ZABA-369655 format. One record per atom (N, C-alpha, C, O): residue in three letters; y, z, x. Coordinates in steps of 0.05 Angstrom, whole numbers, plus 32768, in hexadecimal, padded with zeros to 4 digits. Layout:
N
ALAYZX...
***
This chain:
224
UNK895687DE8792UNK894887EB87A8UNK892F87DB87B0UNK891D87E587BDUNK892F87C187A9UNK891687B287ACUNK891C879587B1UNK8930878A87A7UNK890B878787C1UNK890A876A87C1UNK88ED876187C1UNK88DC876E87CDUNK88E8874C87B3UNK88CC874487AEUNK88CA872687A9UNK88DE871887A6UNK88B1871C87A8UNK88AC8702879EUNK889187018790UNK887E87108797UNK888F86EF877CUNK887586E88770UNK887086CB8776UNK888386BB8778UNK885786C4877AUNK885186A98783UNK883586A0877AUNK882386B08775UNK883286868779UNK881986788773UNK88138665878AUNK882586568792UNK87FA86648793UNK87F2865087A6UNK87E986378797UNK87D686388788UNK87F88621879BUNK87F28609878CUNK87D785FD8794UNK87CA85F08783UNK87CD860387ACUNK87B485F887B5UNK879C860687AAUNK878785FA87A4UNK879E862187A7UNK87878631879FUNK8789863D8783UNK877586458778UNK87A186408778UNK87A6864E875FUNK87A7866C8763UNK87A9867A874FUNK87A68676877BUNK87A986928780UNK87C5869B8779UNK87D8868C877EUNK87C886B4876FUNK87E386C0876AUNK87E786D8877CUNK87D486E58784UNK880086DE8781UNK880686F58791UNK88228700878CUNK883486F38781UNK882587198793UNK883E87288792UNK8842873587ADUNK882F874287B7UNK885A873487B8UNK8861874487CFUNK887C875187CAUNK888E874587BFUNK887E876A87D3UNK8896877A87CBUNK889B878F87E0UNK8889879987EDUNK88B5879687E3UNK88BD87AB87F5UNK88D587BA87E9UNK88E487AF87D9UNK88D787D487F0UNK88EC87E587E4UNK88F287FD87F5UNK88E288058806UNK8909880987F0UNK890F882387FCUNK8901883987EDUNK88FF885087F8UNK88F7883487D6UNK88E8884887C6UNK88CB884A87CFUNK88C1883787DAUNK88BE886187CBUNK88A2886387D3UNK8890885487C0UNK8895885187A8UNK887A884A87CBUNK8864883F87BCUNK886D882A87A8UNK8864882A8791UNK887E881887B0UNK888A8805879DUNK887587F38790UNK887887ED8778UNK886187EB879FUNK884D87D88794UNK883D87E5877EUNK883287D7876DUNK883B8800877EUNK882B880D876AUNK8838880B874EUNK882A880C873AUNK88528807874DUNK886088068734UNK886987EA872CUNK886F87E48715UNK886A87D88740UNK887A87BF873BUNK886A87A5873EUNK887487908735UNK885287A5874AUNK8844878C8750UNK882C8788873DUNK881B879A873AUNK882B87718730UNK8817876B871CUNK880E874E871FUNK881E873C8723UNK87F48749871DUNK87E9872E871EUNK87CE872D8711UNK87BF87418710UNK87C887168705UNK87AF871386F7UNK87A486F786FDUNK87B286E386FBUNK878B86F68706UNK877F86DD870EUNK878086C886F7UNK877B86CF86E0UNK878786B086FEUNK8789869986ECUNK87A0869B86D8UNK87A3868A86C6UNK87B086B086DAUNK87C586B586C6UNK87E186B486D3UNK87F186A486CCUNK87E686C586E7UNK880086C686F3UNK880586DF8703UNK87F386EF8708UNK881E86E2870BUNK882786FA871AUNK884287028710UNK885286F28708UNK8847871C8711UNK886087288707UNK8869873E8719UNK8858874E8723UNK88838740871EUNK888F8757872AUNK88A287638716UNK88B48755870CUNK889F877D8711UNK88B0878B86FEUNK88BE87A1870FUNK88B187B48718UNK88D9879F8712UNK88E787B08725UNK890287B8871AUNK890A87B08704UNK891187C7872AUNK892C87D18723UNK892B87E4870BUNK892A87DB86F4UNK892C87FE8710UNK8928881286FBUNK890F880A86ECUNK890F880386D5UNK88F9880C86FAUNK88E087FE86F3UNK88D4880886D9UNK88D3882086D3UNK88CB87F586C8UNK88B987FA86B1UNK889E87EE86B8UNK889B87D586B5UNK888A87FD86C0UNK887187F286C7UNK886187E486B1UNK884E87D686B6UNK886A87E88698UNK885B87DA8682UNK886287BD8681UNK885387AD8674UNK887887B4868DUNK88818799868AUNK886F87858698UNK886B876E868EUNK8864878D86AFUNK8852877A86BDUNK8839877386ADUNK8835875B86A9UNK882A878686A3UNK881387808693UNK881A87718679UNK880C875F8671UNK88318778866DUNK8839876A8654UNK883F874C865AUNK8836873B864BUNK884C87478670UNK8852872B8677UNK8838871C867DUNK883587058675UNK88268728868BUNK880C871B8690UNK87FC87168677UNK87F087018674UNK87FD87298664UNK87EF8725864AUNK87FB870C863CUNK87EC86FC8631UNK8815870A863CUNK882286F4862FUNK881B86D9863CUNK881686C5862EUNK881A86D98656UNK881386C08664UNK87F586B98660UNK87EE86A2865FUNK87E586CE865EUNK87C886C98659UNK87C486BD863DUNK87B186AE8639UNK87D686C3862BUNK87D586B78610UNK87DF869A8610UNK87DD868D85FBUNK87EA86918626UNK87F386758628UNK88118672862AUNK881B865C862CUNK88208688862AUNK883D8686862DUNK8844867E864AUNK88368685865DUNK88598670864DUNK8864866A8668UNK887086838673UNK887586968665UNK88768682868DUNK88848698869AUNK889F869D868CUNK88A686B48687UNK88AD86878687UNK88C7868A867AUNK88C58697865EUNK88D486A88657UNK88B1868E864EUNK88AD86998634UNK88A586B68635UNK88AE86C68625UNK889486BD8648UNK888B86D9864BUNK88A386EB8652UNK88A587018646UNK88B386E28665UNK88CA86F3866DUNK88DE86F58656UNK88E9870A8651UNK88E286DF8648UNK88F486DF8631UNK88EB86F3861BUNK88FB8700860FUNK88D186F48617UNK88C687078603UNK88CA8723860CUNK88D0873585FCUNK88C787298626UNK88CC87448630UNK88E9874B862CUNK88EF87628624UNK88FB87398631UNK8918873E862EUNK891E87448610UNK892E8755860AUNK8910873585FFUNK8915873885E2UNK890A875385D7UNK8917876085C7UNK88F2875A85E1UNK88E5877185D4UNK88E4878A85E6UNK88DD87A085DCUNK88EA878885FFUNK88E9879F8611UNK890087B2860EUNK891487AB8602UNK88FC87CA8618UNK891187DF8616UNK892187DF8630UNK891587DD8646UNK893B87E2862EUNK894D87E68645UNK894A87CF8659UNK894B87D38671UNK894787B6864EUNK894387A08660UNK895C87998671UNK895A878B8684UNK897387A58669UNK898B87A1867AUNK898887AF8695UNK899787A986A7UNK897587C18697UNK897087CF86B1UNK895987C386C1UNK895487CA86D8UNK894B87B086B5UNK893287A686C1UNK8936878B86D0UNK8948877B86CAUNK8925878786E4UNK8923876D86F1UNK8906876586F1UNK88F5877486FBUNK8900874E86E6UNK88E4874486E3UNK88E2872886EEUNK88F2871786E7UNK88CE872386FFUNK88C98709870AUNK88AD87018701UNK889B87128701UNK88A986E786FAUNK888E86DE86F1UNK888986C286FBUNK889B86B186FDUNK886F86BD8700UNK886586A28705UNK884C869E86F5UNK883B86B186F4UNK8848868786E9UNK8831868386D8UNK881D866F86E5UNK8821866786FBUNK8808866886D6UNK87F2865986E1UNK87F9863C86E7UNK87EA862E86F4UNK8810863386DDUNK881A861886E4UNK882F861986FAUNK883B86048701UNK883486308705UNK88498633871AUNK88658635870FUNK88788634871FUNK8868863786F5UNK8883863A86E9UNK888C865786EEUNK887C866A86EDUNK88A6865B86F3UNK88B0867586FAUNK88C7867D86E8UNK88D4866C86DDUNK88CB869786E6UNK88E186A186D6UNK88EA86BC86E1UNK88DA86CB86EDUNK890386C386DDUNK890E86DC86E6UNK892186E786D1UNK893186D886C5UNK8920870186CCUNK8934870F86BDUNK8940872586CFUNK8932873586DAUNK895A872586D2UNK8969873A86E0UNK897D874686CDUNK8990873886C5UNK8979875E86C5UNK898B876B86B1UNK89A6877086BDUNK89AA877286D5UNK89BA877286ABUNK89D6877686B4UNK89DA879086C3UNK89ED879386D2UNK89C887A486BFUNK89CA87BD86CCUNK89B887BF86E5UNK89B387D586EFUNK89AF87A886EFUNK89A087A98708UNK89B287B6871EUNK89CA87B3871EUNK89A587C48730UNK89B387D58743UNK89C087C5875AUNK89B487B38765UNK89D987CD8761UNK89E687C38778UNK89E987A58779UNK89ED87998764UNK89E7879A8791UNK89E6877D8793UNK89CB8773878CUNK89B7877A8799UNK89C987638777UNK89AF8758876FUNK89B1873A876EUNK89C6872F876BUNK899A872E8771UNK899987108771UNK897D8707876BUNK896A8717876AUNK897A86ED8767UNK896086E18760UNK896086C48769UNK897586B8876CUNK894886BA876DUNK8945869E8775UNK89298695876CUNK891686A6876DUNK8925867D8765UNK890B8673875DUNK890886568762UNK891B86478763UNK88EF864D8764UNK88E786318767UNK88CB862F875BUNK88C086438751UNK88C08618875BUNK88A486158752UNK889286268763UNK88938625877BUNK888186368756UNK886D86478762UNK88788660876FUNK8868866F877BUNK88928665876FUNK889C867D877CUNK88B68687876FUNK88C786778768UNK88B886A1876CUNK88D186AD8763UNK88D686C78772UNK88C386D58779UNK88EF86CC8778UNK88F686E48787UNK890F86F1877BUNK892086E48770UNK8910870B877CUNK8927871A8772UNK892A87348781UNK8917873E878EUNK8941873F8780UNK89468759878DUNK895E87678782UNK896F875B8774UNK896087808788UNK897787918780UNK897E87A48797UNK896D87AA87A8UNK899687AE8796UNK89A187BE87ACUNK899D87AF87C7UNK899587BB87DBUNK89A2879687C6UNK899E878587DEUNK89B6878787F1UNK89CC878E87EAUNK89B08780880AUNK89C5877F881EUNK89D887688818UNK89F08769881DUNK89CE8752880CUNK89DE873B8804UNK89CE872B87EFUNK89B6872E87EDUNK89DC871987E1UNK89D0870A87CCUNK89BE86F387D5UNK89B286E687C5UNK89BE86EE87EFUNK89AE86D787F9UNK899186DE87FEUNK898186CC8804UNK898986F787FCUNK896E87008803UNK895886F187F3UNK894686E787FFUNK895A86F087D8UNK894586E287C9UNK894386C587D0UNK892D86BA87D1UNK895986B887D5UNK8958869B87DCUNK894A869887F7UNK893A868587FBUNK894F86AA880AUNK894186A98824UNK892386AD8820UNK891386A0882EUNK891B86BE880EUNK88FF86C38809UNK88F286AA87FDUNK88DD86A28806UNK88FF869E87E9UNK88F4868687DDUNK88F2866F87F1UNK88DD866187F3UNK8906866B8801UNK890686568814UNK88F0865A8829UNK88E386478832UNK88EC86738832UNK88D886788845UNK88BC8673883AUNK88AA86698847UNK88B8867B8820UNK889E86768814UNK889986588812UNK8883864F8819UNK88AC86498809UNK88A9862C8806UNK88A4861E8821UNK889786098822UNK88B086298836UNK88AD861D8851UNK88928624885EUNK888B86198873UNK888486388853UNK886C86428860UNK885486338856UNK885586238843UNK883D86378864UNK8824862B885DUNK880E863F8863UNK88138654886FUNK87F58638885BUNK87DF86498861UNK87D8865B8849UNK87DE86558832UNK87CA86718850UNK87C18684883BUNK87D98690882CUNK87ED86968838UNK87D586948812UNK87EB869F8802UNK87F486BB880DUNK880C86C0880DUNK87E286CB8816UNK87E986E58821UNK87FC86E28839UNK880F86F1883CUNK87F586CF884BUNK880686CA8862UNK882286C1885AUNK883686C98865UNK882386B08845UNK883D86A5883CUNK884E86BB882FUNK886686BB8833UNK884186CD8821UNK885086E38814UNK885C86F6882AUNK887386FF8827UNK884C86FC883EUNK8856870D8854UNK886D86FF8862UNK8882870C8868UNK886B86E58867UNK888086D68874UNK889A86D78864UNK88B086D9886EUNK889786D5884AUNK88AE86D58838UNK88BB86F08837UNK88D486F28838UNK88AB87068837UNK88B787208838UNK88C687258852UNK88DC87308852UNK88BA871C8868UNK88C8871E8881UNK88E3870F8881UNK88F78719888CUNK88E386F88875UNK88FC86E88873UNK891186F78863UNK892886F68869UNK89088704884DUNK891B8714883DUNK8927872A884DUNK893F8730884BUNK89168738885DUNK8921874D886EUNK893487438883UNK8949874E8888UNK892D872C888FUNK893E872088A3UNK895987178898UNK896D871788A6UNK89598710887EUNK897287078871UNK8983871E8869UNK8999871A885FUNK897A8737886DUNK898A874E8866UNK897A87638857UNK897F877B885AUNK8967875A8847UNK8956876D8838UNK8967877F8826UNK897A8776881AUNK895F87988824UNK896E87AC8814UNK898787B48823UNK898A87B0883BUNK899887C18814UNK89B087CC8820UNK89AA87E28833UNK89B987E78846UNK899487F0882FUNK898B88068840UNK896F8800884AUNK896487EA8844UNK896388128859UNK8948880D8864UNK8932880D884EUNK8934881C883BUNK891E87FC8852UNK890787FB8840UNK88F2880E884BUNK88EF88118863UNK88E288198839UNK88CD882C8841UNK88B288268836UNK889E88318840UNK88AF88148823UNK8895880E8818UNK889387F08813UNK88A787E28811UNK887A87E68812UNK887587C9880DUNK885987C68803UNK884887D78807UNK885487B087F5UNK883A87AA87EAUNK8834878D87E7UNK8846877D87E5UNK881B878787E7UNK8811876B87E3UNK87F9876C87D0UNK87E6877A87D5UNK87FB875C87BBUNK87E4875A87A8UNK87DE873D87A4UNK87EF872C87A0UNK87C4873687A7UNK87BA871B87A3UNK87A3871B878FUNK8792872D878FUNK87A38707877DUNK878D8703876BUNK878386E6876EUNK879386D48774UNK876986E38769UNK875D86C8876CUNK874B86C38755UNK875386C3873EUNK873186BE875AUNK871F86B58745UNK871086CC8737UNK870186C78724UNK871486E48741UNK870586FB8735UNK8719870D8726UNK873187098728UNK870E87208717UNK871E872F8705UNK872E87458712UNK874087508706UNK8729874B872BUNK873787608739UNK874887548750UNK8743873D8758UNK875B8762875AUNK876B87588770UNK875987548789UNK874A87668790UNK875B873D8796UNK874C873987AEUNK875A874687C6UNK874D874B87DBUNK8773874D87C3UNK8782875D87D6UNK8796876E87C7UNK87A5876387B6UNK8798878787CEUNK87AB879987C1UNK87B387AD87D7UNK87A887C387D8UNK87C687A587E8UNK87CC87B38800UNK87E887BF87FEUNK87FA87B387F3UNK87EB87D88809UNK880487E68805UNK880A87F7881EUNK87F98803882AUNK882387F88824UNK882E880D8835UNK8841881D8823UNK88568814881CUNK88398835881BUNK884788448807UNK886088538812UNK887288598803UNK88608858882CUNK887888658838UNK887588648857UNK8860886A8862UNK888A885C8863UNK888C885E8880UNK88AA885F8888UNK88BB8854887AUNK88AF886C889FUNK88CA886B88AAUNK88CE885388BCUNK88E4884C88C4UNK88B7884588C2UNK88B8882C88D0UNK88BB881588BCUNK88C1881A88A5UNK88B687FD88C5UNK88B887E688B2UNK889F87E388A1UNK888A87DD88ACUNK88A187E78887UNK888987E58876UNK887F87C88874UNK886787C4886FUNK889087B58877UNK888787998876UNK88768792888EUNK88618785888BUNK887D879C88A5UNK886C879788BDUNK885387A888BBUNK883E879E88C4UNK885487C088AFUNK883B87CF88ABUNK882987C08898UNK881187BE889DUNK883487B58882UNK882587A6886FUNK8819878D887DUNK880187868878UNK88288780888DUNK881E8768889BUNK8806876F88ADUNK87F3876088AFUNK8807878688BAUNK87F1878F88CBUNK87D8879588BAUNK87C2878E88C2UNK87DC87A188A3UNK87C587A68891UNK87B9878C8888UNK87A187898887UNK87CA87798881UNK87C1875F8877UNK87B18751888DUNK879D87448888UNK87BA875288A6UNK87AC874688BCUNK8790875188BFUNK877D874388C6UNK878C876B88BAUNK8772877788BBUNK8761876F88A3UNK8749876A88A5UNK876E876F888BUNK875F876B8872UNK8757874E886EUNK874187488864UNK8769873C8875UNK8765871F886FUNK874987148877UNK873C87078867UNK874087198890UNK8726870E8898UNK870E87198888UNK86F9870D8888UNK87128731887BUNK86FC873E886DUNK86FE8739884EUNK86EB87418840UNK8713872D8845UNK8719872B8828UNK8702871D8819UNK86F987278805UNK86FA87068822UNK86E586F78814UNK86CB87068814UNK86BC87048801UNK86C587148829UNK86AC8724882AUNK86AC873A8816UNK8697873F880AUNK86C387478811UNK86C4875C87FDUNK86BE875087E1UNK86B1875C87D0UNK86C9873887DCUNK86C3872B87C2UNK86A6872487C0UNK869A872987ABUNK869A871987D5UNK867E871287D5UNK866C872A87D0UNK8658872987C2UNK8673874187DCUNK8663875987D9UNK8663876287BBUNK8650876D87B2UNK8679875D87AEUNK867B87658792UNK866A87518780UNK865C875A876EUNK866C87378787UNK865F87238776UNK86418722877BUNK863187208768UNK863887248795UNK861C8723879CUNK8618872F87B7UNK861B872087CBUNK8612874887BAUNK8610875587D4UNK85F9874987E5UNK85F9874D87FDUNK85E5873C87D8UNK85CF873087E7UNK85D9871A87FAUNK85CE8716880FUNK85EF870D87F2UNK85FA86F78803UNK861287008813UNK861F86EF8820UNK8617871A8813UNK862F87248821UNK862A8725883FUNK861487288848UNK86408724884FUNK863D8727886CUNK863487438872UNK863587568862UNK862A8746888BUNK862187608894UNK863787758892UNK864E876F8896UNK862F878E888CUNK864287A4888AUNK864A87AF88A5UNK865E87BD88A8UNK863987A988B9UNK864087B388D4UNK863B87D188D7UNK864987DE88E7UNK862887DD88C8UNK862387F988CAUNK860687FD88D3UNK85F587EB88D0UNK85FF881488DEUNK85E3881988E7UNK85CF881488D0UNK85D3881E88BAUNK85BA880688D6UNK85A5880088C2UNK85AA87E788B2UNK859987DE88A4UNK85C287DB88B5UNK85C887C288A7UNK85BD87AA88B7UNK85C187A888CFUNK85AF879988A9UNK85A3878188B6UNK85AE876888A9UNK85A6875288B1
***
């Protein structure tokens, strides 16, 4: 019921996850990222504990492949799970359990991995990876472009209703955590619209947290 990608920007070290699904609020359960560590998508009959566990393992120095292998070894019901990971060196890994739903597929390259289940066809993750690799600019823009490419390649077997984008950079919290939790329209285009609004303000929100004295104007009465 989901297609997603995890990615690292080779130029900045930023990590991100972008995901879409026919299920509501998919990003709330499936998207995980940690600054300077990596990004993980845990999907298909989701176990939300797998994302933080994989990030903990990578923070300890494990590669994406080692972290995913450890989850497969020690996790419960891993035959139902699909897990994608990218680490701080851009190495990627994917586990797709034998009981993944419907048509499922995966694709990966340096700095990007994509997977999906209940897909319209098995080419969707490859289209996502290829679109990401062909793109340039801000990681958020590239993730949106890749999601769009996945949808254009067929996406899910049925309509998608939710989507999310999570980005981490040099601070301990996500610099962007944007979601469309449910719509009868296209959630990816809704997410793209939210990103277009948020992107120009993203650095200012970080600056306000780090040192509000140097932050841009708030644009409210009494603000100088």
